[in-house]
N, C-alpha and C positions, 0 to 999 in steps of 0.2 A: 449589279452586273456579275453574272456567273462566269463569263468567259472574257478575259482581258486580252487574249491574243490578238495581235493586229491593231489594237487600239493604241492611243497615245496618252502618256502621262507627262505632266509638267511638275517638276519638283524644285522648289526654291530652297536655298541653303544647301545645295547638293554637292558642294565641293568637299565636304568632309562629314564625319559623324553620322547621325541618323539619316540625313538627306541623301548621302552617298549610298547608304545601305538600302534606302527605298529604291534608288535608281537601279542598283544591282538586282534587287528582288523583282522589280517590274520588268526589267530586261529579261530576266530568267523566265518570266511568265509569257514572254513573247511580245511585250509591248514596245513600241517606239518610245523613247524617253528624251524629254527636253530637260537638261540639267542647267539650272540657273543659280547664280551666286554673285556676290559683289566682288569676289576675289578671282580675277581672270586667270592668272597662272595656275592657281590651285584647281580651278575648274577644268583646265586642259588636262591636268594630271588625272582628275576624277574620271573624265571621259575615257582615257586610256585604261584606267583601272576597271571600269565596267566592261570594256572590250576584253581585257585579259581574264576577267572573272568568267565571262561567257565561254571563252576559249578553253579555259582550264576544266570547265564542267562539260565541255563538248556540246554546249547549247547552240541553237541556231543563232546566227548574228541578227541584230536588229538595227534600226536606224536610230542614231543618237545625234543630238544637237546641243551645243553649248551656247548659253546666252548670259552674258554679264549683265546683271540687273541689280539695282538698288531698290528693294521693295518699299522703301520709305517714299519713293517717288511714284505718284500715280501715273505719270506719263511713261516712266520706264516699265511699269507693270503692264500698262496698256500696249506698249510696243512688244513686250514679251508675248502677250496673247495674240497680237496680230501676226508676228513672225511665226509663232508655233502653228497657228491655224493655216497660214499660207503654206508652210512647209508640209504639213501632214493632213490638211483638210479638216480635221476636227480634233478636239481635245476631250477625252473621256474622264480623265482623273487629274485633279489638281491637289497638290500637297503644299499648303501654305506653311512651310516649315522653317523659313529663315528666322533667326532670332538672336538676340544678344543678351548678355547678363548685365552689362553696364557696370557702374560703380555702386549699385545699390547694395551689394554684399558688404561693402565697407563704409557706406555713407554714415556720417556722424548723426547720432540720434538728436543732436541739438540743432539741426538745421536740415534744409532740403536743397540739394543742388539741382536747380531747375533745368539747366542745360542737359544734365544727365537724364532726368525724367523725360524731357522732350525726345532725346535720341532714342531711348529705350521704347517709349510709346510709339514713336514713328516707325520703328522696325517691327516690334512684336505685335502691336495692335493694328496700326494703320497698314502695315504690310499685308495682314489678313484681309482687312476691309478692301484694300486695293485689289487683292486677288478675287474677292467676291465680285467687285464692280466690273472687272475686266473679263472674267471667265464665266460667271453665272449666266448672263444673258445668252451666251453661246450655247451652254449646256441646256438651258430651258428651250431654246429654239430647236435643238436636236432631240429633246425629250429624253435625254440620257446623260448621266454623268455622276461623278462622286467627288466630293470635296472633303479632304482630310486637313483639319486645322491642328497644328501642334501647339497645345497649351502646356501644362505642367502640373505636377502636384502642388506647385506654388500657387496655382489657380484655385486651390481649395483650402489651403492653410492661410491664416491671417498673416499679413506682413506689411509694414509701412515702408514700402519700397516701390520703385518704378517697375521692377521685374514682377513683383506680386500683382500690382495693379494691372499690368498689361495682360498677365495670364488669367486673372479673374475675368477680365473683359473678354478674352478669347473664349473662355468656357461659356460665358453668358450669351454671346452672340452666336456661338455654335449651337447651343441648345435652341435658341430662337429660330435659327435658320432651319434646323432639323424639324422643328414643330411646323413651320410654314410649308416646307417641302412635303412633309408627310400629310398634313391636314388637307392640303390642296392637291395632293397626288400629282406632283409635278415631274416625277421621274428622276429627280436628282437626290442621291444619297448624301448623307453628311456623317462624318465621324470626328470625334474630339479625342486627340491623343494627349494623355496626361502622364508623361513618364516620370518615374522616380529617379533614382541614381542610374545614369547611363554613361558609359565611358565616351564622352565627347569633349570638345574644346570650348564649351560654353563659358567656362571660367576665364578663358583667354580672349574673349571677344573684344577686349579693349584694343586689340590689334587693328580693328576696323573703325575705331572711334573717330568721328570727324573732329577737326581742330576746334570748332566752335563749342564742342561739348567736353573739352578737356577739363579735368578737375582742377580746382585752385588749391593753393596751399592750405586754405581753410578746411579743405576736405581730406586732409591727410589722415589715413586710418590710424587708430590707436592700436597698441599691442594686442588688446583683446579682439579687435576687429580683424587684425591680421591673422590671429590664431583661428578665427572662425573661417576665414577664407581658406586657410590651409586645410582645415577639417573638410570643407566642401570639396576642395581639389582631391583630397585623399579618397573621399567617398565616390567621386566621379571616376577616378582612375580604377577603383575596384568595383565599379558598377557593371550593369548589364552590357553585354556586347551589343552594339548598334544593329548588327545583323539579325539578332533575335527580335528587335523592335520592327525591323523591316518585314519579318514574317507575320507579326501581329497585325501590321497595317494592311498587308496584302489580304490576309484572311478576313479582316473587318470589312473590307470593300466587297469581297465575295459574299459575305454573310449579311451585308447591310446592317452592320453593328455600329451603334453610336459611340459608346464609351470604349476607349482602348487604354487600359491600365497596365503598367509593367510591374507593379509591386502592390499586391493586395494587402500586405501588412500596413503599408502607408494608408491605404483606403480605410482599413479598420481603425487606424489611429484618429480618424475624423469623428468617431462616435461621440467623444466628449463634446465636441463643438455642436453637433446636431442635438444632443440632449439639452445643452444650454440654450440653444435657439428655441426649442420646443417649450422649455420652461421659462422663457423670457428672462433668463439669468445672465448676469454679467459674464463676459468672456473669461474663460479660465484655462484656455489651452496654452501650454508652454511649448512653443514651436520647436525650440532647441531640443527639449526632452523628447518630443514626438519623433523628430527626425533621427535622434540618436537611437531610439528604440527600434527603428526600422533597419539598422545596420545588420 
């Protein structure tokens, strides 16, 4: 789609971080925007933020809609699609952006916290699948649309965690959807966003953790794991401004570009893994060292 003006975008995880930046950028392009998030009060603030951003730039006002949605629920995502289409007539862009980090950053290497895995997969993976199930038929019927799935560079680096598993899955299904849409010329574009360090609150996602997924005392992080989390938080805080990612996503939709990377140094760090795969050699990538090199 070369012209987004007057069309409608739906963004999940839009109350903060990259999702809010996507909403700002789409609104600036003249799109109506449905901002969706599980955090109702923060979502209301986000809508006002987008309005203020447009006013500050002297941009024309657009129609905005807030929709509290738990993307882990197929019924709630279906309701999001129904209400968005009823309000605006059609949806041209879907950003499956909602995501959580879970406790996988501090999980004990001696065990797996199944409830944490379920929660992270429900949001990060099933949230994307639910988005496809509820919005893709509508786009196919219209013969036009673009889906942006937020994965992560964690979807390329190996990691025994729910977060890594969920993001590898998003990368895989995004490539598969792109192949199908392109091969059958169905008119729907697909992009896979794989951000590196971006200044978001992903490390604080436990604020939305359901009670059934709360960690037990057996999953108390060690001092080494706590240090790793602090390293990650520091990298995030000094990371790329989310507004820069919003520009990349907007441009990828216009250019029908599949891969959206925010840090090509991180992409280059994957060379060792690819060489080992081609040589059928045992994995030799030190994830910590690779990430440290990208600082």
